[in-house]
N, C-alpha and C positions, 0 to 999 in steps of 0.2 A: 639574050641571056637564057641559059638553060633552065628548064623547069624541073625541080627535084622535089622529092617527097621527104627523104630522110634528113637532109641537111638544108635548112632554109637559111641561106647565108644572109639575106636581107634582114630577117628577124634577129639572127645572132648579132649582126652589126647594130641594129637598133637597140637590142638589150644591153650591149656593151655601153653605148652612149647613155642609156637610161641609168645604168649603174654609176657612171661617172657623174652625171648630173644630180643623182640622188645624194652622192657623197658630197658634192659641192653645196647642195641645198642644206644638208645636215650641218656642214661647217658654218654656213651663213647663219643658220638658226642658233647654233651654239654661240657664235660671236655676238650676235644681237642680244641674246638672252643673258649672256655673262658680262657683256660690255668690254670684253678682252679680245684682242687680236690673237694673242698667244695663250692658248689654254693647255697645250701640252708641248713637249719637246718636238714632236713631229710638225707642228705648225711653223716653228722657226727656231732651230736648235741654237744657233749663234745668238739670236735675239734673246732667247730664254736665259742663256748663260750670262749675258751682259746685264739684263734686267734683274736677275736674281742677285747679282753682286751689288747692283745699285740699291735694291731693296734692303739688303743687309747693311749697307753703309747708311742708308736713311734711318733705319731703326736704331743703329748705334748712335748716330748724331742726335736723333730725337731724345734718346736717353741721356746723352750728354747735356742737352738743353735743360732737362729736368735736374740733372746733377748741379748745373750752374745755378739754377734758381734755388735749389736746396742750400747751396753754398752761400748765396746772398742772404737767405733766411737765417742761416747760422751766424753770419756776421752781424745781421740786424739784432739778434739776441745779445751777442757779445757787446755790440756798440751801445745798446740800451742799458746794459749793466754799467758800462763805463760812464754813461750819462748820469746815472745815480751816484757813482763815485765822484764825478765832477761836482755834483750838487753838494755832496757831503764835505768835500774839501773846501768848497766856497763857504759852507756853513762854518767849518772850522776856522777859516780865515776871519769870518765875521765875529765869531766868539773870541778869537785872539785879539781883534781890534777892540772889542768891548772890555776884555780883561786887561788890556794895556792902559786903559784910561784910569786916571787917578780919582775918578768920581765914584768908584766902587771899592769895597774892601776885600780882604783875603777870604772872608766867608763866602761872598758872592762868587769870587774867582774859583773857589773850590767847587761850588755848584756848577759853574760853567765847565770845569774840568771833567765833571762826571759825564756831561754830554759828549765832550771830546773823546773820552775813553770809549763810550758806546759807538761813536762814529768810526773810530779806528777799528773796533771789533767788527762792525758791519762791513767795512771795506774788506777786511780779511775774509769774512764769511762769503761775500760776493765773489772774491777771487777763488775761493775754494769750492763754491757750490754752483756757480753758473754752469748750466748744461744745455745741450740741444740734442734731442732724440736719444737721451740716455748717456750722452758723452759729455764729460766735464770739459769745459773749454779752457779757462785760464789755468786750471790745475791739471790739464791733460792734453786734450786734442790740439789746442793752439800753442801749447808750450813747446819751444824748440828742444827742450830736454826730454820730451815725451815722444810717443810714436808719431810718425808723419800722418798728417791729414791731407790726403790727395784728392783734389777735385778733378776727376777724369771727364773730359768732354770731347776728345777727338776719336780718331779711328784706330789708334794704336797706343802703345805704352811709352812713347817717347816724351821728352820734356816739352815738345811743342803741342802735345795733346793733354797735358796735365798742368795743374798748379799746386804746388806744395804750400799750403797756407802757413805752416810753421816758419819757413824761411822767407816767404813773401811778406808776411806781416811784420816779422822781426820785432815783436812787441816786448819780449822780456828775455833778452839773451842770457841774463844771470839766473833765471829760474822762473818763479811764479809771479803773477800779478797780485800784489797785496799792498798793505800799508808801507811795508819796507821798501818795495819797488818804487812807490811814489814818494818816499822820503818823509812820510808823515807819522811813522810808527812811534816816534819819541816826542811828539808834540805834547807840551806841558804848559798850561796857562794858569797854574795855581798861584803864581806870583806875578807881579807887574813886570819884573825883569824877564821871567820865562815867557810871558806873553809877547814882550817885545822881540825876543829871540825867535818865537814861533812865527811871528809876522815876517821876520827876515827869511826864515826857512821856506815859508809858503810862497814868498815872493821871488825866491831864487830861481833863475832859469834852470831848467832840467829837472826840477822837482815839483811836487805839488800839482797845482792846477795847470802849470805849463807842461808838465809831463803827461797829464791826462789828455790835454788838448792835442798834443803831438801824437799820442797813441791813437786817439780817435781819428785823427787825420789819416793815419796809416790805414785804419779800417775803411774809411771813406774812399781812399784811393784804390784799394783792392776791390771794393764793391763796385766802383765805377768801371774798373777794368773788366770785372765779370760781366757787367752790363754790356760793355762793348763787344765782348766775346759772344754774348747771346745774340746781339744784333747781327754780327757777321755770320755766325753759325746758322741762324734762322734763314738768312739769304741763301747760304749753301744748301741747306735742306730743301728749300723751295726750288732751287735750280736743279737739284738732283731728282726731285719728284717730277719736274717737268720733263727731264730727259728720260726718266723711266716710263712716264706716261706716253711719250712719243713712240717708244719702242713697243710697249706692251698693250696699251689701251686700243680699243677698236675705234675707228672713225665711223660713227653710227650712220651718218649720211651715206657714206660710201658702202657700208655693209647692207643698208636697206636697199640700195640700188642693186647690189649683187644678189640679194635675197630675191628681189622681184624677178631679175633675169633668170636665176636658177629655177624659180618656181615655174616660169614659162617654159624653160627648156625641159624640165621634168614632165610637164603636161604634154609637150610636143612629142618627146621621146616615147611616152606611154602610148600616145595615139598612134605613132608610127610602128610600135611593136604590134599593136592590134592589126594595123593594116598589113604589115609584113606577114603576119600569121595567116592571112587570107590567101596569099599567093598560091600555096599548094592546092587550093580548091580548084584552080584552073585545070588540074589534071582530070577532074571529073568531066569537064567539057570535052576533053580529048577522048575519053572513054565512051561518051555518048555519041 
């Protein structure tokens, strides 16, 4: 091998390898410190694109889970109000049975009718005032005549990613939930005959307590459906996160091994640069 002063090829070669090893060491340090295999597009452009799309999907689906839970909370509020309506209609039936008895007079029946009137008014108030997060439910959000209430939980705006509570619940196709909807708005127990008629009305299928129960059953069915969607979607989110992690996250055990290797290579290359820089000094021996 020729001995040169101006161009130390061995040193140049050792410096090149030192630069490469330094770059690899820096990458290993970055991956171990961040916990990510992909920290920039240069690490894995295709993997970055795929993982970013997965991250976007995961975020959207996680928001969908929150939307579904909010939907269940909304239905819980509505169903609790219907529970009160149910109790009031049961009370009306109890009062009608009392008024139908010949053991009391018209004066007592008139007093019982006062309570019935108040119960009817309260049923109407519940229908008009029940709200969730500032939205009226029976007089607005859940009413098929009002604007749609959409529970969005999927990745797009298709019907497979949304539930329209107005149409799914189908609670009051003729309008609002109130005493008229339940068929109890005209209940009158001020006379024995009227009390008998009220009992018949309250016992008729499709009105009164029967209609309240069927309406609450619709709410329960939709609540259960939302719960099933939550379970399915949570599994989807979990699997997507696992796939995204496989692409993007660093295998720390592997990265530590690479870090140790690269540290040794950097130290070796540094030592070899120093050794290579001593080669031109042999020229002095030739001059001596």
